[in-house]
OpenMM code with the backbone's topology and positions (N, CA, C; nanometers):
from openmm import Vec3, app, unit

residues = "MET THR ILE LYS TYR THR PRO ASP HIS GLU TRP LEU LYS LEU ASP GLY ASP THR ALA ILE VAL GLY ILE THR HIS HIS ALA GLN ASP ALA LEU GLY ASP VAL VAL PHE VAL ASP LEU PRO GLU VAL GLY LYS SER TYR ALA GLN LYS ASP ALA ALA GLY VAL VAL GLU SER VAL LYS ALA ALA ALA ASP VAL TYR MET PRO VAL SER GLY GLU VAL ILE GLU VAL ASN GLU ALA LEU ARG ALA ASP PRO ALA LEU ALA ASN THR ASP PRO LEU GLY ALA GLY TRP PHE PHE LYS VAL LYS LEU SER ASP ALA SER GLN LEU ASP ALA LEU MET ASP GLU THR SER TYR THR SER PHE SER ASP SER HIS".split()
positions = [
    Vec3(2.3883, -5.1281, 11.9278),
    Vec3(2.2612, -5.0709, 11.9711),
    Vec3(2.1471, -5.1486, 11.9037),
    Vec3(2.0528, -5.1942, 11.9821),
    Vec3(1.9411, -5.2725, 11.9312),
    Vec3(1.8366, -5.1815, 11.8680),
    Vec3(1.7892, -5.2199, 11.7496),
    Vec3(1.6822, -5.1458, 11.6824),
    Vec3(1.5615, -5.2391, 11.6683),
    Vec3(1.4440, -5.1884, 11.7044),
    Vec3(1.3188, -5.2629, 11.6923),
    Vec3(1.2218, -5.1820, 11.6067),
    Vec3(1.1208, -5.2505, 11.5512),
    Vec3(1.0244, -5.1872, 11.4614),
    Vec3(0.8826, -5.2254, 11.5004),
    Vec3(0.7876, -5.1355, 11.4701),
    Vec3(0.6461, -5.1620, 11.4982),
    Vec3(0.5707, -5.1851, 11.3669),
    Vec3(0.4524, -5.2472, 11.3754),
    Vec3(0.3690, -5.2627, 11.2555),
    Vec3(0.3196, -5.1281, 11.2008),
    Vec3(0.3297, -5.0221, 11.2816),
    Vec3(0.2872, -4.8886, 11.2383),
    Vec3(0.4026, -4.8095, 11.1762),
    Vec3(0.5155, -4.8763, 11.1529),
    Vec3(0.6310, -4.8188, 11.0836),
    Vec3(0.7062, -4.7145, 11.1655),
    Vec3(0.7122, -4.7364, 11.2972),
    Vec3(0.8052, -4.6611, 11.3808),
    Vec3(0.9235, -4.7515, 11.4121),
    Vec3(1.0384, -4.6901, 11.4365),
    Vec3(1.1556, -4.7637, 11.4831),
    Vec3(1.1950, -4.7095, 11.6182),
    Vec3(1.2657, -4.7910, 11.6956),
    Vec3(1.3254, -4.7403, 11.8169),
    Vec3(1.4624, -4.8025, 11.8347),
    Vec3(1.5576, -4.7191, 11.8748),
    Vec3(1.6937, -4.7623, 11.9048),
    Vec3(1.7083, -4.7610, 12.0560),
    Vec3(1.7418, -4.8761, 12.1112),
    Vec3(1.7531, -4.8903, 12.2561),
    Vec3(1.8909, -4.8507, 12.3050),
    Vec3(1.8916, -4.7802, 12.4177),
    Vec3(2.0151, -4.7450, 12.4859),
    Vec3(1.9853, -4.7547, 12.6351),
    Vec3(2.0089, -4.8722, 12.6921),
    Vec3(1.9738, -4.8942, 12.8328),
    Vec3(1.8230, -4.8932, 12.8510),
    Vec3(1.7743, -4.8077, 12.9406),
    Vec3(1.6296, -4.8007, 12.9653),
    Vec3(1.5639, -4.6845, 12.8907),
    Vec3(1.6349, -4.6307, 12.7902),
    Vec3(1.5753, -4.5264, 12.7057),
    Vec3(1.5798, -4.5711, 12.5602),
    Vec3(1.4957, -4.5083, 12.4808),
    Vec3(1.4913, -4.5405, 12.3379),
    Vec3(1.4694, -4.4130, 12.2584),
    Vec3(1.5357, -4.4062, 12.1433),
    Vec3(1.5124, -4.2996, 12.0471),
    Vec3(1.4092, -4.3528, 11.9487),
    Vec3(1.3080, -4.2715, 11.9145),
    Vec3(1.1969, -4.3160, 11.8299),
    Vec3(1.1868, -4.2284, 11.7053),
    Vec3(1.1561, -4.2917, 11.5925),
    Vec3(1.1340, -4.2194, 11.4680),
    Vec3(1.0478, -4.3016, 11.3742),
    Vec3(1.0307, -4.2518, 11.2519),
    Vec3(0.9551, -4.3266, 11.1519),
    Vec3(1.0527, -4.3926, 11.0552),
    Vec3(1.0094, -4.5009, 10.9944),
    Vec3(1.0971, -4.5792, 10.9072),
    Vec3(1.1056, -4.5196, 10.7667),
    Vec3(1.2022, -4.5723, 10.6892),
    Vec3(1.2124, -4.5347, 10.5478),
    Vec3(1.0805, -4.5623, 10.4765),
    Vec3(1.0198, -4.6778, 10.5073),
    Vec3(0.8929, -4.7150, 10.4443),
    Vec3(0.7855, -4.6093, 10.4727),
    Vec3(0.7762, -4.5640, 10.5979),
    Vec3(0.6751, -4.4646, 10.6366),
    Vec3(0.6977, -4.3322, 10.5649),
    Vec3(0.8215, -4.2835, 10.5657),
    Vec3(0.8467, -4.1529, 10.5026),
    Vec3(0.8282, -4.1614, 10.3519),
    Vec3(0.8584, -4.2781, 10.2936),
    Vec3(0.8390, -4.2973, 10.1504),
    Vec3(0.6904, -4.2949, 10.1160),
    Vec3(0.6095, -4.3599, 10.1992),
    Vec3(0.4645, -4.3632, 10.1763),
    Vec3(0.4022, -4.2250, 10.1956),
    Vec3(0.4550, -4.1478, 10.2906),
    Vec3(0.4006, -4.0149, 10.3182),
    Vec3(0.4390, -3.9125, 10.2116),
    Vec3(0.5572, -3.9235, 10.1580),
    Vec3(0.6069, -3.8208, 10.0670),
    Vec3(0.6771, -3.7124, 10.1465),
    Vec3(0.6878, -3.5942, 10.0880),
    Vec3(0.7640, -3.4852, 10.1503),
    Vec3(0.6988, -3.4389, 10.2799),
    Vec3(0.7687, -3.4571, 10.3904),
    Vec3(0.7192, -3.4166, 10.5217),
    Vec3(0.7321, -3.2652, 10.5347),
    Vec3(0.6211, -3.1999, 10.5731),
    Vec3(0.6193, -3.0541, 10.5830),
    Vec3(0.5955, -3.0030, 10.7254),
    Vec3(0.5525, -3.0928, 10.8170),
    Vec3(0.5224, -3.0500, 10.9544),
    Vec3(0.5262, -3.1712, 11.0458),
    Vec3(0.5790, -3.1523, 11.1673),
    Vec3(0.5711, -3.2558, 11.2701),
    Vec3(0.5191, -3.1939, 11.3987),
    Vec3(0.4338, -3.2678, 11.4654),
    Vec3(0.3840, -3.2295, 11.5973),
    Vec3(0.4442, -3.3299, 11.6944),
    Vec3(0.5350, -3.2834, 11.7785),
    Vec3(0.6078, -3.3710, 11.8690),
    Vec3(0.5398, -3.3756, 12.0053),
    Vec3(0.5594, -3.4849, 12.0796),
    Vec3(0.4961, -3.4957, 12.2112),
    Vec3(0.5578, -3.3990, 12.3114),
    Vec3(0.4916, -3.3859, 12.4243),
    Vec3(0.5356, -3.2957, 12.5302),
    Vec3(0.6387, -3.3665, 12.6185),
    Vec3(0.7517, -3.3027, 12.6404),
    Vec3(0.8537, -3.3584, 12.7298),
    Vec3(0.7952, -3.3679, 12.8707),
    Vec3(0.8191, -3.4820, 12.9358),
    Vec3(0.7687, -3.5047, 13.0713),
    Vec3(0.6354, -3.5760, 13.0748),
    Vec3(0.5715, -3.5918, 12.9603),
    Vec3(0.4423, -3.6597, 12.9553),
    Vec3(0.4637, -3.8093, 12.9353),
    Vec3(0.3839, -3.8894, 13.0045),
    Vec3(0.3904, -4.0343, 12.9893),
    Vec3(0.2801, -4.0819, 12.8962),
    Vec3(0.3135, -4.1837, 12.8183),
    Vec3(0.2211, -4.2413, 12.7224),
    Vec3(0.2175, -4.3922, 12.7403),
    Vec3(0.1037, -4.4512, 12.7081),
    Vec3(0.0932, -4.5966, 12.7037),
    Vec3(0.1345, -4.6438, 12.5649),
    Vec3(0.1780, -4.7689, 12.5569),
    Vec3(0.2128, -4.8266, 12.4276),
    Vec3(0.0940, -4.8119, 12.3329),
    Vec3(0.1206, -4.7724, 12.2113),
    Vec3(0.0247, -4.7541, 12.1019),
    Vec3(-0.0568, -4.6254, 12.1115),
    Vec3(-0.0327, -4.5415, 12.2135),
    Vec3(-0.0950, -4.4085, 12.2168),
    Vec3(-0.0386, -4.3245, 12.1031),
    Vec3(-0.1205, -4.2369, 12.0466),
    Vec3(-0.0700, -4.1395, 11.9502),
    Vec3(0.0144, -4.0381, 12.0276),
    Vec3(0.1410, -4.0246, 11.9891),
    Vec3(0.2325, -3.9367, 12.0611),
    Vec3(0.2757, -3.8169, 11.9773),
    Vec3(0.2321, -3.8142, 11.8522),
    Vec3(0.2686, -3.7038, 11.7649),
    Vec3(0.2011, -3.7203, 11.6309),
    Vec3(0.2252, -3.6239, 11.5438),
    Vec3(0.1672, -3.6266, 11.4095),
    Vec3(0.2760, -3.5869, 11.3113),
    Vec3(0.2741, -3.6520, 11.1975),
    Vec3(0.3630, -3.6129, 11.0886),
    Vec3(0.2742, -3.5812, 10.9690),
    Vec3(0.2951, -3.4640, 10.9088),
    Vec3(0.2150, -3.4218, 10.7943),
    Vec3(0.3053, -3.4067, 10.6730),
    Vec3(0.2529, -3.4535, 10.5608),
    Vec3(0.3267, -3.4423, 10.4357),
    Vec3(0.2389, -3.3735, 10.3328),
    Vec3(0.2941, -3.3579, 10.2139),
    Vec3(0.2154, -3.2974, 10.1063),
    Vec3(0.0996, -3.3892, 10.0674),
    Vec3(0.1097, -3.5190, 10.0993),
    Vec3(0.0060, -3.6160, 10.0619),
    Vec3(-0.0929, -3.6472, 10.1729),
    Vec3(-0.0469, -3.6504, 10.2995),
    Vec3(-0.1315, -3.7019, 10.4073),
    Vec3(-0.0786, -3.6592, 10.5430),
    Vec3(-0.1591, -3.6861, 10.6446),
    Vec3(-0.1160, -3.6707, 10.7833),
    Vec3(-0.1291, -3.8074, 10.8497),
    Vec3(-0.0373, -3.8383, 10.9386),
    Vec3(-0.0398, -3.9673, 11.0063),
    Vec3(0.0039, -3.9499, 11.1506),
    Vec3(-0.0568, -4.0290, 11.2384),
    Vec3(-0.0150, -4.0292, 11.3779),
    Vec3(0.1173, -4.1025, 11.3914),
    Vec3(0.1953, -4.0592, 11.4874),
    Vec3(0.3149, -4.1315, 11.5289),
    Vec3(0.2790, -4.1952, 11.6620),
    Vec3(0.2885, -4.3277, 11.6680),
    Vec3(0.2451, -4.4010, 11.7864),
    Vec3(0.3624, -4.4332, 11.8774),
    Vec3(0.3337, -4.4387, 12.0062),
    Vec3(0.4331, -4.4743, 12.1055),
    Vec3(0.4596, -4.6247, 12.0950),
    Vec3(0.5824, -4.6647, 12.0596),
    Vec3(0.6102, -4.8074, 12.0423),
    Vec3(0.6140, -4.8852, 12.1731),
    Vec3(0.6430, -4.8164, 12.2830),
    Vec3(0.6450, -4.8765, 12.4167),
    Vec3(0.5932, -4.7735, 12.5165),
    Vec3(0.5445, -4.8201, 12.6283),
    Vec3(0.4997, -4.7280, 12.7331),
    Vec3(0.6201, -4.6586, 12.7955),
    Vec3(0.6012, -4.5307, 12.8290),
    Vec3(0.7096, -4.4590, 12.8949),
    Vec3(0.6891, -4.3094, 12.8943),
    Vec3(0.7904, -4.2405, 12.9461),
    Vec3(0.7879, -4.0946, 12.9578),
    Vec3(0.8787, -4.0321, 12.8532),
    Vec3(0.8262, -3.9328, 12.7823),
    Vec3(0.9066, -3.8600, 12.6842),
    Vec3(1.0067, -3.7734, 12.7602),
    Vec3(1.1359, -3.7934, 12.7308),
    Vec3(1.2393, -3.7191, 12.8021),
    Vec3(1.3088, -3.6147, 12.7142),
    Vec3(1.2866, -3.6225, 12.5826),
    Vec3(1.3472, -3.5248, 12.4916),
    Vec3(1.2757, -3.5327, 12.3577),
    Vec3(1.2644, -3.4193, 12.2891),
    Vec3(1.2119, -3.4171, 12.1527),
    Vec3(1.3180, -3.3557, 12.0615),
    Vec3(1.3078, -3.3855, 11.9343),
    Vec3(1.4062, -3.3381, 11.8360),
    Vec3(1.3626, -3.2015, 11.7830),
    Vec3(1.4133, -3.0968, 11.8460),
    Vec3(1.3777, -2.9598, 11.8050),
    Vec3(1.4253, -2.9309, 11.6631),
    Vec3(1.5347, -2.9948, 11.6199),
    Vec3(1.5837, -2.9749, 11.4835),
    Vec3(1.4807, -3.0248, 11.3822),
    Vec3(1.4099, -3.1317, 11.4164),
    Vec3(1.3064, -3.1853, 11.3277),
    Vec3(1.1871, -3.0901, 11.3194),
    Vec3(1.1542, -3.0285, 11.4318),
    Vec3(1.0443, -2.9298, 11.4327),
    Vec3(1.0793, -2.8140, 11.3400),
    Vec3(1.2058, -2.7711, 11.3431),
    Vec3(1.2512, -2.6591, 11.2604),
    Vec3(1.2672, -2.6991, 11.1134),
    Vec3(1.3030, -2.8260, 11.0888),
    Vec3(1.3284, -2.8738, 10.9529),
    Vec3(1.2647, -3.0125, 10.9355),
    Vec3(1.1315, -3.0185, 10.9155),
    Vec3(1.0613, -3.1468, 10.9059),
    Vec3(1.1130, -3.2382, 10.7956),
    Vec3(1.1796, -3.1830, 10.6948),
    Vec3(1.2323, -3.2644, 10.5851),
    Vec3(1.3382, -3.3639, 10.6325),
    Vec3(1.3942, -3.3446, 10.7528),
    Vec3(1.4895, -3.4416, 10.8065),
    Vec3(1.4257, -3.5805, 10.8177),
    Vec3(1.2933, -3.5863, 10.8358),
    Vec3(1.2239, -3.7146, 10.8424),
    Vec3(1.2335, -3.7890, 10.7095),
    Vec3(1.2512, -3.7151, 10.6002),
    Vec3(1.2691, -3.7765, 10.4686),
    Vec3(1.4156, -3.8051, 10.4386),
    Vec3(1.5016, -3.7080, 10.4654),
    Vec3(1.6409, -3.7206, 10.4231),
    Vec3(1.7226, -3.8127, 10.5127),
    Vec3(1.6860, -3.8236, 10.6399),
    Vec3(1.7625, -3.9066, 10.7332),
    Vec3(1.6698, -3.9637, 10.8407),
    Vec3(1.5702, -4.0459, 10.8006),
    Vec3(1.4696, -4.0918, 10.8966),
    Vec3(1.5251, -4.1771, 11.0108),
    Vec3(1.6365, -4.2459, 10.9894),
    Vec3(1.6935, -4.3312, 11.0938),
    Vec3(1.8079, -4.2635, 11.1679),
    Vec3(1.8301, -4.1352, 11.1382),
    Vec3(1.9386, -4.0611, 11.2035),
    Vec3(1.8890, -3.9278, 11.2543),
    Vec3(1.9266, -3.8200, 11.1841),
    Vec3(1.8935, -3.6840, 11.2271),
    Vec3(1.7432, -3.6575, 11.2296),
    Vec3(1.6640, -3.7419, 11.1632),
    Vec3(1.5188, -3.7232, 11.1585),
    Vec3(1.4425, -3.7941, 11.2691),
    Vec3(1.5108, -3.8292, 11.3790),
    Vec3(1.4416, -3.8928, 11.4916),
    Vec3(1.3369, -3.7986, 11.5496),
    Vec3(1.2364, -3.8534, 11.6184),
    Vec3(1.1265, -3.7733, 11.6708),
    Vec3(1.1399, -3.7412, 11.8200),
    Vec3(1.1584, -3.8438, 11.9032),
    Vec3(1.1664, -3.8206, 12.0476),
    Vec3(1.2394, -3.9349, 12.1163),
    Vec3(1.2769, -3.9089, 12.2426),
    Vec3(1.3378, -4.0110, 12.3280),
    Vec3(1.2403, -4.0416, 12.4406),
    Vec3(1.2336, -4.1695, 12.4757),
    Vec3(1.1399, -4.2132, 12.5782),
    Vec3(1.2129, -4.3000, 12.6807),
    Vec3(1.1807, -4.2775, 12.8088),
    Vec3(1.2305, -4.3632, 12.9162),
    Vec3(1.1287, -4.4760, 12.9334),
    Vec3(1.1732, -4.5987, 12.9105),
    Vec3(1.0837, -4.7143, 12.9129),
    Vec3(1.0268, -4.7385, 13.0525),
    Vec3(0.8979, -4.7717, 13.0572),
    Vec3(0.8382, -4.8099, 13.1852),
    Vec3(0.8112, -4.9602, 13.1918),
    Vec3(0.8168, -5.0307, 13.0771),
    Vec3(0.7934, -5.1749, 13.0745),
    Vec3(0.8746, -5.2367, 12.9608),
    Vec3(0.9977, -5.2742, 12.9913),
    Vec3(1.0886, -5.3266, 12.8890),
    Vec3(1.0368, -5.4561, 12.8261),
    Vec3(0.9467, -5.5278, 12.8932),
    Vec3(0.8953, -5.6533, 12.8363),
    Vec3(0.8156, -5.6279, 12.7081),
    Vec3(0.7676, -5.5050, 12.6875),
    Vec3(0.6930, -5.4721, 12.5651),
    Vec3(0.7820, -5.4820, 12.4414),
    Vec3(0.9125, -5.4731, 12.4589),
    Vec3(1.0048, -5.4821, 12.3459),
    Vec3(0.9980, -5.6188, 12.2793),
    Vec3(0.9626, -5.7213, 12.3559),
    Vec3(0.9593, -5.8578, 12.3031),
    Vec3(0.8609, -5.8737, 12.1884),
    Vec3(0.7564, -5.7923, 12.1858),
    Vec3(0.6531, -5.8043, 12.0820),
    Vec3(0.6890, -5.7263, 11.9553),
    Vec3(0.7955, -5.6476, 11.9588),
    Vec3(0.8341, -5.5692, 11.8427),
    Vec3(0.9211, -5.6519, 11.7490),
    Vec3(0.9321, -5.6067, 11.6246),
    Vec3(1.0043, -5.6807, 11.5220),
    Vec3(1.1508, -5.6388, 11.5145),
    Vec3(1.2363, -5.7349, 11.4765),
    Vec3(1.3738, -5.7010, 11.4433),
    Vec3(1.3766, -5.6572, 11.2966),
    Vec3(1.4936, -5.6186, 11.2478),
    Vec3(1.5017, -5.5638, 11.1121),
    Vec3(1.4570, -5.6647, 11.0055),
    Vec3(1.4963, -5.7899, 11.0188),
    Vec3(1.4595, -5.8926, 10.9212),
    Vec3(1.3081, -5.9116, 10.9156),
    Vec3(1.2462, -5.9227, 11.0334),
    Vec3(1.1003, -5.9394, 11.0392),
    Vec3(1.0289, -5.8171, 10.9836),
    Vec3(1.0793, -5.6974, 11.0182),
    Vec3(1.0155, -5.5753, 10.9701),
    Vec3(1.0272, -5.5628, 10.8180),
    Vec3(1.1426, -5.5976, 10.7640),
    Vec3(1.1602, -5.5885, 10.6180),
    Vec3(1.0603, -5.6793, 10.5470),
    Vec3(1.0440, -5.8015, 10.5956),
    Vec3(0.9440, -5.8931, 10.5382),
    Vec3(0.8035, -5.8369, 10.5514),
    Vec3(0.7737, -5.7809, 10.6689),
    Vec3(0.6427, -5.7226, 10.6957),
    Vec3(0.6154, -5.6035, 10.6036),
    Vec3(0.7096, -5.5101, 10.5941),
    Vec3(0.6865, -5.3886, 10.5156),
    Vec3(0.6817, -5.4184, 10.3666),
    Vec3(0.7543, -5.5204, 10.3200),
    Vec3(0.7484, -5.5576, 10.1801),
    Vec3(0.6115, -5.6137, 10.1411),
    Vec3(0.5410, -5.6685, 10.2400),
    Vec3(0.4103, -5.7289, 10.2112),
    Vec3(0.2939, -5.6333, 10.2397),
    Vec3(0.3242, -5.5123, 10.2883),
    Vec3(0.2183, -5.4146, 10.3217),
    Vec3(0.2355, -5.2877, 10.2414),
] * unit.nanometer
topology = app.Topology()
chain = topology.addChain("A")
for resn in residues:
    res = topology.addResidue(resn, chain)
    for name in ("N", "CA", "C"):
        topology.addAtom(name, app.Element.getBySymbol(name[0]), res)
């Protein structure tokens, strides 16, 4: 399964024409203990880089941006019930939403793990 990263510290795991989206270890570490998430509406379409949700921690609140254009097809209700999953398992059980891609060519501009690690280490 291909994983891509954004400069805004979101990740997406590709599965055909859909992707699972969440925040990276770097993002959750910078935020601290996550206490609330506002997830996007299922069935709503977003453009790439639109704010699609909010994550709030004891330190700050931050937007979660849409890494690619598409329609939200599912949200992680378990994360809504237990926002700490974004801290304890950000690349697994702490995922935020699934999106059906509307323009797969946008993936080309996203970073692979090696590029993202270099990027996040310098930011």
